[in-house]
N, C-alpha and C positions, 0 to 999 in steps of 0.2 A: 602244513598249519603246527604252528607252538603253539601251546600251553599257554593262559595268559601269566601266570607265575614268572613262568621262563622270560616270556614276551616283555614284563615289569623289569628283570633283572637286566635284560639284552640292553636294554631303553635308559634304566640308572646306570650304565656301564657308560654310554655313548652321550648322555647326555652331563655326564661330571666329566666326557673327555679324557678317561684311566682312571681318575682316582678314587671311583667307586672301590669298598673294599668290601669283599662278603665275612660278614659275624654271625656264626652258628654260636648257639648254646644247646644246651640237655634240660632237663629240670629236675628239681627231686622228686623221689618217688611219691608221697602224697598229693603232689602237683597233678603227677602221671598218672594214676591210679585214680585218685578222686575228683580231679578238677575235668582232666581229661576223658578219663572215661577207658583208658586201652591199657594194656598190659605192661609192667616194670621187667624190662631185660637189665642186663649189664651196661651199665650206662660208658662207662669210659670205652669197652670194646668192640658196644657200635659205633658209636662216636669216629672211634678210630678207621673201621669201616665204610662209614657215612661219606667222611670228608674223600678219604680215596677214591671212594664212585662218583661225588660229586667232579672230583678233578679227571677222572676217566672220561665226562660228560663234555668236561670243556675241552681235552684234549679231541677227542674223537670231531668233536665241533671244529676249533682251532686247527690242527695240526692235520686231519682227514684220517685217521686213526681210526680205525677198527673197534670198536665198541664192544671190549671181550670182558666184560668184571665181571668175575665170580668171586663168592662170599661167602660167612655163613648168614648174614643176615640178609645181605643184598645181592642180586645176581643184574647185571645187566646187560644181554646180547645182541640186544637187535636195534638199530639206529636206520628209520627209513628216510627216504628224500623229503618228504612232508613234513618231520619233524627233526630235520639238522637245521641248525640255527644257521651255521655258516661260520667264516672269520670274523671276529669282531678287528677293528682297527687297532686297538688299544690293546688288544692281548688277552690274557687271561685274569683275571683278578685275583689277587689276592687273599685266598682264605683265612681268618683269625676265626679263633676259639677262645671264649668266656669258657672258664673253668676257675673253680677255687681248691679242690681236692689233689692231694697228690699224682693219683693216677689217671686224671682227665687232662694234668694238667703239664702231666709227661708227654700225654695224649697231643698235647698241642705243639711240643718241641718236638717231637717224632715225626708229623705228618701233615701238619700246618702251616701257615706263612706268619702268623704270630700268635698271639696270648692274649685275651681282655682281663685284664687283671679286674677281678671282682672289687665294684668300690668298699665291698665291707672287708677292706686291709686295717695290716698295720706294718710297720719297716721289718717288726724280728718277723712277722710270717711272709712277707715278701723277701727280704734276705735268706733267712733260715731256713723256708721250706719251697715256694714258687719258684727263685731261681735255682736252686737244684733242681727239682724237677722237670726245668724245662732245659737246664743242660743237660739230664740224662738223656732225655729223648729227643733233642738233636745229636744226644752223640750215637743213639739207636738211630735215629735216621741219615749218620754220615753229614752230618751238617753240620755248620758252625754259627757263634751267636750274630756272625753277618749276615746270614740270608733269612734272619728271623725277625721279626716286628714284634715290639713289648710295648701294648698301649696299657695304661695305668688311668682306671678310675677314681676319679679323688672325692670326696666329701668334702665343701667345702662350706662354711657355716662366718658368713660376714652382712656387712650390713652400711648403708651410708647416715643410719641415725642411731640411737639406741634403741630404738624401741624397734628397727628394721632390723637389728643384730638379734635383738630377746626372740624377734617371732623366730628367726633363721635358726638359731640354736633351738627354740621349743621343737621345731618339724623335723631338725635332725636327730632329735632324742627320742620321737617317736620314731622314724628310721630305725634309728641303732637299734631300739628297745622289739621291734617287727626282725631286724635282721638276727637278732640274738635268739631269739625263739625258736630258729631253726636248728637242728640236729647237728644238718651239714658243716653248718658257720659255724662249727666251734671255736676248731682248728684256728682260726683269729683271735679268739676269747683266750685261748691255753695261751700264745706268744704271749701275751700282755696280764696274766694270771686272772684272765676272769673267765676260767672254764668252769670253774663251779656256779656260776648263775647262771649258767644255760639250761641246764633241766628244770629248774624252778622257772624262770620263763617257756619254757618251754610248754610244763604246767600250767601255767595263766594263761596262755592262748589257746589251751585243749576245753580251758572253764573258759572260754569267751571272752576273758577278762583284758581284750586288748589296749586298752586304755590305760592300764597301771603298768604297763610292760615302761613307758619311759621314766616311771620313777626311779626305777632304776638303775638308771644308767646317770652316774657320776660324772663327776668334772675330770675326774686321771680317764674315766672311759673314754669320754669327746675329746680329749686332746690325744689319745695313743691312736684313734680312728678316723679323725677328722684335720683337716685345717683348716684353722682359725683366724682371723683378725680381721684390722679395718681394711675395708677395698685396696689402700696402697700400698698394704703389707702381702697379700695375697699372692701377686706374681713370684715373687721373693721368696716368700716359702714354699711354694710348691717347687721351684726352682731346686730351691736348697734340697728340698725334700725327698725328690725323687730326681733329679736331672741324672746323678749317675747310670739308673736305668730306664726311664722311659723315652721310648723313641716317640709316640704319640701318648697326648694327656689330656683327658677326659675329664670336665668338671661335673659333678655332680652336685646340682643347690634344688631340693625340691622347696620350694620357697620362691616368693616372688620378686624379683629385683629387677631396679630398673636396667632398658640397652643402653645404657649409657654407661653404665660404672660396669655393666659386662666386655661391656665392646674396650672399652677401655683397659679390662684384667688382660685380654685376651690377646689387646696391642702388647704390652708389658712381658707378655709372655712368650711371643712371636719376636723382641728385638732381640 
């Protein structure tokens, strides 16, 4: 018998005919301790070992290798026939790690199959911080950039009417204000000269003044952290901005938009 979570994972791999990618990520300390109620431990070191452990399971199932993983945080040495998932016709899925800080991003380069770039990103941050950390990790792991998947999450502001565009911008400003209140997300703000704003927004969040955060997000801030324009402009702007770096691209749009508009943008991206 296989656990429900493992069974779901294997079904996703099979139903997608091998297109499934396993995306994982940690959380910031306040959420780990105050939201989930568990002990916080060094996230990068634990994540590195966690990915290695997951790969050990996949290798055991796919290649009939003995399960013998022994680490500081995890130990897995028992695999009985009842819990053996067996070979998957589409092979072992790639593991992509969501990361923002340099240590976690380096872990992605070292042991994961790809990096999920946080949507709260800027081009200076991507070029000067994230990519060098990835390359450092790849060097540690003895791999090249060709062995690695870069998935960029891009915050997009667009709309088919002026009213829709304004609603999109207002929603994104709320999102940017929320992200900016998190101390761990200060690095991208530093990269475009907004680092001094972070402690102020963090203080407001601790006072419960969430509705005020967006009022501090000015036009230059929005320009640095988003891709915005008319629907017919978005695909071209995304390609120009991220095309040199992204192997995969995800659009992050926390607002309503017509299916037809998004389908057209996606089709233009794929063209």
